[in-house]
KEVEXGU-870581 format. One record per residue: residue in three letters; x, y, z of N, C-alpha, C, CB in turn. Coordinates in pm, whole numbers, padded with zeros to 5 digits, always signed. Glycine has a CB too. Example, Ala and Ser with C-alpha at 12.3 -4.5 7.8 and 13.67 -1.06 7.14 Angstrom:
<rs>
ALA+01319-00569+00780+01230-00450+00780+01320-00330+00780+01131-00447+00905
SER+01285-00225+00708+01367-00106+00714+01290+00003+00787+01408-00060+00572
</rs>
This chain:
<rs>
ILE+03646-04284-00758+03586-04151-00836+03511-04271-00923+03713-04014-00933
SER+03420-04191-00999+03284-04225-01082+03272-04112-01140+03148-04265-01007
HIS+03226-04121-01292+03152-04064-01373+03049-04147-01471+03237-03994-01437
CYS+02987-04030-01484+02842-04085-01630+02780-03975-01639+02697-04221-01596
LEU+02830-03909-01774+02796-03748-01794+02649-03748-01793+02855-03674-01944
PRO+02598-03639-01709+02650-03505-01670+02724-03553-01531+02520-03379-01650
TRP+02715-03667-01471+02769-03675-01331+02907-03704-01254+02706-03751-01290
VAL+02980-03669-01242+03090-03677-01108+03073-03704-00956+03147-03556-01096
GLY+03134-03846-00930+03121-03865-00800+03222-03874-00767+03057-03949-00757
VAL+03279-03845-00600+03362-03927-00557+03302-03944-00409+03509-03877-00576
VAL+03388-04115-00372+03357-04063-00219+03497-04095-00090+03196-04165-00166
LEU+03495-04043-00014+03628-04071+00068+03614-04133+00179+03700-03961+00106
HIS+03665-04231+00253+03653-04208+00434+03774-04220+00449+03567-04317+00545
PRO+03819-04166+00590+03941-04163+00635+03958-04301+00687+03964-04054+00730
VAL+03894-04373+00748+03903-04510+00777+03866-04651+00716+03856-04508+00865
LYS+03764-04647+00655+03684-04764+00614+03695-04749+00422+03499-04747+00693
SER+03696-04868+00407+03752-04923+00267+03615-04867+00200+03790-05117+00250
VAL+03590-04813+00085+03430-04777+00064+03439-04734-00138+03370-04591+00203
GLY+03376-04752-00223+03377-04700-00334+03248-04697-00379+03460-04755-00412
ILE+03272-04657-00514+03118-04577-00568+03155-04605-00756+03107-04335-00505
ASP+03001-04626-00784+03018-04603-00895+02836-04521-00949+03079-04758-00961
ILE+02854-04485-01074+02756-04406-01154+02677-04493-01278+02842-04281-01219
GLU+02605-04521-01304+02587-04608-01430+02394-04572-01507+02616-04811-01359
ARG+02435-04520-01591+02293-04566-01639+02198-04694-01710+02282-04491-01709
PRO+02108-04711-01648+02066-04816-01734+02070-04818-01917+01930-04827-01687
GLN+02084-04921-01933+02129-04936-02087+02125-05084-02097+02288-04870-02129
GLU+02059-05140-02205+02052-05268-02258+02152-05340-02278+02000-05270-02357
LYS+02298-05252-02335+02417-05295-02275+02479-05432-02195+02424-05210-02204
LEU+02358-05362-02050+02423-05452-01972+02345-05578-01959+02452-05395-01846
GLU+02269-05571-02011+02188-05704-02016+02236-05784-02123+02035-05686-02037
LYS+02289-05770-02191+02408-05884-02266+02581-05901-02181+02446-05806-02457
VAL+02576-05802-02080+02722-05842-02034+02667-05913-01969+02830-05755-01970
ALA+02567-05893-01878+02536-06000-01742+02583-06163-01707+02385-06017-01742
PRO+02529-06213-01869+02594-06355-01845+02704-06376-01844+02568-06438-01916
ARG+02790-06300-01885+02921-06299-01830+02973-06311-01719+02962-06223-01848
VAL+02948-06200-01631+02954-06152-01526+02890-06170-01395+02945-06071-01555
PHE+02747-06209-01386+02691-06232-01305+02709-06403-01279+02572-06170-01332
SER+02708-06371-01134+02651-06560-01102+02504-06616-01126+02662-06601-00927
GLU+02455-06718-01117+02397-06775-01143+02288-06781-01079+02446-06842-01159
SER+02281-06714-00965+02197-06607-00849+02183-06514-00866+02231-06578-00736
GLU+02263-06450-00905+02268-06297-01002+02161-06284-01093+02403-06281-01104
ILE+02191-06370-01220+02107-06386-01316+01946-06414-01301+02163-06477-01376
HIS+01957-06511-01193+01814-06572-01119+01698-06465-01076+01857-06651-00968
PHE+01779-06363-00976+01669-06277-00880+01729-06187-00947+01658-06267-00702
SER+01777-06135-01085+01764-06010-01155+01614-05992-01247+01897-06004-01251
LYS+01592-06139-01288+01470-06129-01380+01493-06072-01479+01362-06070-01336
ASN+01608-06015-01593+01605-05944-01673+01531-05823-01674+01588-06003-01747
ASN+01523-05752-01538+01512-05621-01504+01615-05544-01478+01444-05610-01415
LEU+01621-05442-01624+01758-05347-01593+01763-05268-01510+01801-05270-01681
ASP+01641-05224-01403+01744-05135-01290+01770-05230-01219+01689-05007-01194
LEU+01746-05389-01182+01823-05474-01096+01925-05509-01188+01748-05595-01033
ILE+01922-05499-01345+02074-05535-01354+02189-05420-01316+02100-05578-01507
THR+02115-05330-01356+02212-05199-01323+02237-05227-01193+02149-05042-01339
LYS+02175-05220-01066+02250-05238-00962+02331-05308-00923+02210-05243-00902
ILE+02309-05467-01023+02432-05538-00942+02560-05526-01010+02410-05694-00920
TRP+02504-05463-01155+02671-05400-01220+02764-05342-01133+02661-05275-01327
CYS+02652-05178-01107+02744-05095-00984+02821-05152-00898+02673-05026-00894
THR+02742-05233-00816+02769-05293-00741+02864-05397-00744+02687-05312-00714
LYS+02873-05488-00859+03042-05557-00867+03168-05431-00890+03055-05681-01034
GLU+03104-05310-00965+03208-05209-01023+03255-05193-00859+03139-05046-01126
VAL+03164-05163-00813+03165-05148-00624+03305-05180-00563+03049-05274-00538
LEU+03266-05323-00574+03363-05420-00498+03493-05398-00598+03300-05602-00486
TYR+03517-05412-00665+03631-05375-00758+03716-05285-00754+03601-05355-00855
LYS+03661-05164-00726+03711-05062-00721+03765-05063-00484+03568-04935-00814
ILE+03674-05138-00438+03755-05142-00319+03868-05254-00287+03663-05147-00220
TYR+03844-05384-00360+03893-05493-00388+04028-05406-00429+03808-05590-00492
ALA+04086-05334-00568+04152-05270-00635+04302-05387-00634+04155-05111-00573
GLN+04316-05486-00641+04483-05594-00602+04456-05664-00775+04467-05780-00401
GLY+04347-05658-00870+04317-05773-00988+04303-05915-00974+04415-05774-01078
GLY+04342-05982-01051+04334-06098-01026+04213-06170-01058+04362-06106-00917
ASN+04053-06105-01030+03977-06122-01004+03842-06140-01056+03998-06078-00955
THR+03800-06208-01039+03672-06217-01150+03518-06187-01074+03667-06395-01222
PHE+03444-06083-01165+03355-06025-01126+03219-06146-01115+03345-05900-01218
LYS+03230-06269-01148+03125-06340-01170+03123-06450-01027+03140-06408-01326
THR+03275-06493-00986+03285-06567-00883+03348-06479-00698+03389-06683-00956
ASP+03425-06351-00788+03480-06338-00665+03377-06219-00585+03647-06294-00685
PHE+03301-06135-00656+03218-06049-00622+03081-06043-00636+03254-05969-00661
LEU+03013-06077-00547+02880-06133-00482+02809-06044-00422+02895-06231-00385
VAL+02629-06072-00472+02549-05951-00494+02457-06056-00405+02505-05878-00667
GLU+02382-06011-00299+02277-06115-00198+02151-06024-00304+02275-06084+00049
ASN+02039-06140-00281+01956-06107-00362+01879-05975-00281+01873-06236-00401
PHE+01829-05912-00362+01745-05775-00303+01583-05726-00375+01860-05631-00337
LYS+01573-05691-00350+01436-05645-00422+01432-05521-00476+01322-05645-00337
GLU+01376-05486-00610+01373-05380-00700+01383-05247-00603+01236-05388-00797
ASP+01312-05231-00518+01282-05078-00459+01416-05107-00287+01029-05052-00404
ASP+01487-05211-00300+01535-05180-00184+01705-05102-00213+01528-05328-00092
VAL+01723-05019-00093+01799-04894-00168+01956-04946-00049+01693-04674-00137
SER+01922-05058+00021+02074-05131+00079+02058-05270+00091+02126-05082+00235
PHE+02146-05310+00087+02178-05439+00022+02278-05501+00085+02213-05429-00112
GLN+02290-05636+00097+02462-05657+00100+02527-05747+00009+02512-05713+00233
ALA+02651-05732-00081+02733-05807-00082+02881-05849-00034+02720-05804-00154
SER+02947-05915-00119+03074-05976-00049+03193-05969-00133+03055-06125-00010
ILE+03290-05970-00105+03461-05984-00201+03431-06136-00083+03668-05809-00167
VAL+03459-06193-00264+03514-06338-00219+03652-06410-00292+03390-06441-00247
MET+03765-06338-00224+03859-06409-00255+03936-06541-00187+03923-06327-00269
GLN+04028-06592-00257+04145-06676-00198+04180-06620-00041+04287-06659-00305
ASP+04181-06493-00086+04308-06440+00015+04275-06331+00114+04431-06378-00072
PHE+04074-06303+00065+04034-06201+00130+03881-06196+00114+04105-06083+00087
GLN+03853-06238+00220+03676-06206+00208+03664-06138+00315+03558-06336+00210
LYS+03493-06099+00256+03454-05944+00325+03296-05909+00285+03568-05802+00250
ASP+03226-05905+00401+03069-05843+00360+03102-05701+00360+02929-05877+00478
TYR+03025-05615+00209+02987-05518+00268+02808-05460+00255+03090-05431+00220
LYS+02812-05326+00353+02662-05279+00264+02649-05171+00165+02555-05231+00359
ILE+02569-05217+00083+02575-05160+00001+02441-05050-00023+02607-05252-00081
HIS+02430-04976-00064+02375-04814-00024+02376-04749-00150+02477-04718+00088
THR+02244-04729-00246+02230-04692-00345+02101-04583-00405+02240-04800-00388
PHE+02130-04513-00453+01958-04430-00518+01975-04379-00667+01905-04254-00414
THR+01852-04354-00693+01893-04315-00845+01857-04171-00851+01809-04404-00970
LEU+01946-04097-00949+01916-03969-00953+01878-03944-01129+02050-03881-00884
GLU+01781-03836-01096+01790-03873-01278+01790-04001-01328+01919-03827-01347
LYS+01726-04109-01321+01726-04278-01374+01872-04325-01409+01628-04302-01528
ASP+02001-04259-01381+02109-04304-01314+02136-04357-01170+02173-04221-01327
VAL+02189-04480-01176+02189-04574-01066+02308-04507-00989+02210-04739-01111
TRP+02326-04487-00880+02462-04461-00751+02462-04534-00664+02473-04338-00667
</rs>
């Protein structure tokens, strides 16, 4: 479940682990990025607010999928390089006891990233 006024989103799948996040691009994400993005993610986001928002949403989705706590956004939820116009890309959960790659799908609706 995710919300960002005026939106609410819910995603379910009977078998697969899924997650959803909705985020409005905001300058505060640029300030948070150095604390929660890996060096690689900071480098390829290039201070581009749209890329930063997609990375943030992806990390939130991975957090919701893992949902067991004891994790760090910066090192345990990793987003592979992608271009600003890419709507699908790879991301991974890399915990000591759990590792899995995920295909991330995004879209923009009225400037908000889903």
